[in-house]
N, C-alpha and C positions, 0 to 999 in steps of 0.2 A: 792524307787521312782527314786532316782538318776540313778540307773542302768537302769531303764525303759527309762528314758530321754536320757541317753547315747546311748542306743540301737536305740531309735527313730532317734537321730541325726546321728548316724552311717548309719542307713538305708537311711536317707535323703541324706547324703553325697554320699553314694554308688549309689543312684538313679541319683544324679546330675552328678557324675563321669561317670556313664553308659551313660547318655544322652549326655554328652560332648564327650565321646568316639564315640558314634553313629554319632553325628554331625560331628566329625572330620573325621570319616570313610566315611561319606556321601560326605563331601567336597573333600576328597582325591579321591573318586570315580568320582566326578564331574570333578576335575582337570584332572584325567586320561582320562575321556571321552572327555573333551575339547582338551587335547593334542592329543588324537587319531584322533579327527576331524581335528585338525590343520595339523597333519601329512598327513591325507588323502587328505585334500585340497591342501597341498603343492605338494603332488604327482600328483594330478589331474592337477595342474598348470604346473608342470614339463612336464607331458605328453602332455598337450595342447601346451606349448611353443615348445616342441620338434616337435610336429606335425606342428605347424606354421612355425618353422624353416625349416623343411623338405619340406613343401609346398612351402615356399618362394624359397628354393634352387631349387626345381623342376621347379617352374615358371621361375626362373632366367636361369636355364639350357635350358628350352624350348625357352625362349626369345632369348638367346644367339644363339641357334641353328637356330631359325627363322631368326635372323639378318644375320647370316653367309650365309644362303640360299639367302636372299634378296640381299646382296652385292655380291653374286656370280651369280646374274642374275635371281633370283627367283621372284615370284609375290609379289607385294606390300602388306603390312599387316596393319591391324587396330592397332593403338597405343594409349595408354592412354595419355591424354593431359598433365598430370603432368610429364610423361616421356619425351615427346617432349619438354616441357618447360625446363626440367633439361638439355637436350642436348644443348640448346641455352644459358644456364646459366642465365635463366630468361629473355630471349629475349633482350640481351644487346649489340649484335653486328649486327647492321643493314647493310645489303648489298645493298638493293634497296627499293624504295618506289614508289607505283603507286596509281592510283585512286581506285583500288579495294583491296588493301592490302599492307602489308610490308613484305619484305623477310629478314630473319635473318640467320646468319651462325651458324651451330651447329656441335657437335661432337657426334656420335652415341655410347654412353657408356651405357652399360646395367648391369654391375656388381653391386653387393651389395656394400654398403659403405666401408666395411672392405677390399674389393678387388678393389676399384674404381681406385686406382693409377695404379695397374697392367693393368686393362682393358682400362683405358685411354691411357696408353702407347701403348697398342696393337691397339686401334682404330686409334691412330695417325700413327703408323707404317703401318697399313693397308689402310690408306687414307680414313677412314670412316667419312669424313666430309659431312655434308648435308646442303641443303638450305631449310629453313622452311618458307613457305608462310602462313602468318596469314591473313585471309580474313577480309576486312571491309564489314561486312554484311549489314550495313545500306546503303552504296554506291551501293552494289549489288542489294538490294531491290529497291532502287530508279531507278537503271538501268532497272530492270525488269518492274517496273511500266511504265517507259518511253517507253520501247520496246513494251509493251502490248498496250499502247495508240496508237502506230503506226500501230500495226497489228490488233487491235480490238477496234474501237472507242466506243463500248458499255461497255467495261470492266471498272469496277469502280476503279481499280488501288489501292485497299486497301493494305496499306503497311504491315500490319500484315500477311495477306494472302500471300503477295509476299515474306515475309521472310521464310514462310514455303515452298514456291515454290523454293526459293534459296536453302534451305536444300535438297529438293527432287532432284533438278537439279545437285547439287554438288555430291550427292550420285550416280546419274546416270553417271555423267562424270567420277567419279572414276572408275566405271566399264569399261567405254570405254578406259580411259587412261591406265588402267591396262592391256588392251589387246595390247597396242602398244609395239613393241619390235624392235627397230631400233637404230643403233649406233649414228645416227644423230638427234635423238629426246631425249630430256632430260628424264631420267627414273624416274618414280614415285617409291619411296622407301616405303612410308607408308602414313597414314592419320589419323587425329583425327576428328571425326565427331559425334555430338550429335545424339541421337535418335529422331524420329519424336515426341514422347511423351514429351521429354525434350524441344523441340522447342515450342510445344504448351503451355507448362507450364511456360517456362521462355525464351522468345525470346532473351532478352539482354544477360543474363548470359550464356546460352547454345551456342548461335550462335557465340559468341566471341571466343569460343573454337574450331572453325572450321579452320583447317589448313591442308596443304599438305606438305609432306616431299619429297624433290627431291635429286637426286645425286648432288654433288657440282662441278661446273665448275670453277676452281680456277682463270682463267684469266679474268673472268667477261664478260660483254657485249661487242660485237663487236664495238659498237658505242664508248665505252670508250677507247678501244684499238686504234681505228682509230683517236680518238681525242687527243691522247698523242703521241708526236713526237718520243719519245724513244721507246715505244711499237710498234708504227706503222712501225718504221724502221726495226723491227724484222720480219715483214711480207713481205718477198720478193715475187716476182711474182709467184714462184712455190707454196709457202704457200697460197697465196691469191687464186690461181686457185684451190687448194685442198679444201679450205674453201668453195668456190663457188660450187664445185662439191658435197661436203657433204650436203650443204643446199638443193641443187636440189634433191639429193637422198632422203633426209628426207621428202620433200614435195611430191615427187612422191609416196613414201610409203603411206603417209596419203591419197592421192587422189585415189590411185589404190588398196589398200589392200582389200577393199570391193567394188566390181564393182557396186553393187546395191545401196549403200549409201556411197558415198565418204565423207571423213572428210576434212574440210577446217579449216585452222588456223584462217584466217580472219584478222590477224594483223601482217603480216610479215614485219619486219623492223630490222635495225641493233641492236636496243636495245633488240630485242627478239631472238638474236643469241648469245649464250654464248660459250666461248672457254675454252677447257681444257688446262692443261699445255703443252700438245702435239699438241695444236692448232687444235684439232678436234672440228668442229662446232656442237653445240647442239641447236636445236630449242626448245625454252622455252616458258612459259606462253601460253600453248596450249589452252587457250581460255575459261576457265570456266566462266569468267566474260563477255566474248565477245559474247556469243551465246544467242539467243532469241527464243521464242516459235515457234515450227514447226507448231502446230495447237493450237487452243484455249484450254487452260487448260493443255497443254502438258508440261509446264515448259520449262526451257532453255535446249537446246540440241546442241551438237557439229555438228549435221547434220541439219543445218538450211536452210530453203528455204523461209524465210519471207522477207517482204519489209523493215524491220528496218535496219538502216545503222550503223555498228560498224567498228571501225578501227582508223587509225591515219591519219590526214590530211597530204597530201604530198606523202603518200604511197598508197592511195586508188585510184582505177581506176576511172577516171573522168566520164566515161559513166555510170558506176555503181552508182556513187554518184548522177547523174542527173536524172536517170530513176528509178522512184519508182516501176515500174513494172518489173524491171530486177532482177532476182535472182542471188545471189552470186554463182560463178562457178570457175572452175580451171583457166580460163583465167584471172579473177580478181586477183587470187592469184599470177599468173605468172607476172602480171603487178607490183605488190608489190615487188616480187623477183627481177624484172628488176631494180627497184630503188635501192635495196640493192646491186646489181652488180655494179651499177654506183658509189655508195658510196665506195665499196670495191676497185674498180680499179682507181678511181679518187682521193680518199681521202677526197672528199667533203661530209660532212654529210648533208642530207636533213633537211632543217629547221634551220640549224645553222647560216645561213646568209640570211637576208631578201632580199638581192639584187639579189639573183639568186635562181632558182628552177631547180633541175636536169632534170626534164622532159622537161622544156622549153629550157634548154641548148641543149638537144638532138634535139628538133624540130628546133631550130635556128642555129644549127651547131656552137655553141658558141666556141670561141677560148680558153675559160677557161676549156673546156672539154678535158683535156689531162691526160695521165697516171700519177699516183702519183709518184713524184720524190723520195719519201722516200723509195719506193720499189726497188730502184736501176734501172739500165738500163733494158729496155725491151728485153727479150731474143729472138733473131731473130729466133733461131731454134724452 
């Protein structure tokens, strides 16, 4: 009996051992399977990461090539808002501020973070500074509503609709500005613009990301240069004459490049003339915010023929301001240019002193209307 019992026990132990071995083998197979899956997943991630790195590198190379082309005179390009924001270091260096937006200084760096130091140095050496104008779309929408009220008394002036109209007009103006190619008109480098669907879905969030990127004119506005004795003293008569000629050439280009539909700036003034380090004048702020609907529902256009009045008091043609039926034309623009010429050659800035008006000084043959002494003696030759 003992022998039978021992045999049964040994049989049971053998069964238990066999089951344990089978379980151990099963666990080992499971661990091997899991390890194999982990290795596979790791390799998939490696492949995906390598593909992502290759894609990013290709995109970086494409963007670098594109920006090389743009800064060599190529057409402006669409840019991601985050990239434009990074160029301005979070919009922290303000250059100018107006009713329709704020202008910030930026540096066009496109390299990946690991190479950003090298690319930043290259951008600095190549002079790839930019001026980024971020639009105040609320003010633009209000302007559109006001302009529409002038041109169409039946228009409801719905502000949400006007914001979409602002988007549509900015998109159209980018196409028009992109076609400008003249040394005396500030060059559009790129732009960040939401889609119309984004505008409909999120007026506030998307439209706040509407901005234009221009070449940077380091000397700043002509009004600031003339308002500073040190800088104004660097503008001798020869330089001032060259500046005047450059502005005239830029305006002539805008007025005559398309004989069927001339383009008008509509707000020529010293503040809208920027100077490069070499004192080359650049006409800036070419009027995205200044233009009003050509026809009902057309949105804003650089080619406007409506009765709404936009511009800066003191620079606007008096006849144009008083006659609602008078369309803006080249003569109105030349009047504004004439005021800028008076500023340039007398050193007096229009509107800087309430006691005199440059236009009145000409009409009255005012004794204060004399050449700016800071420009040195008038060259007789």
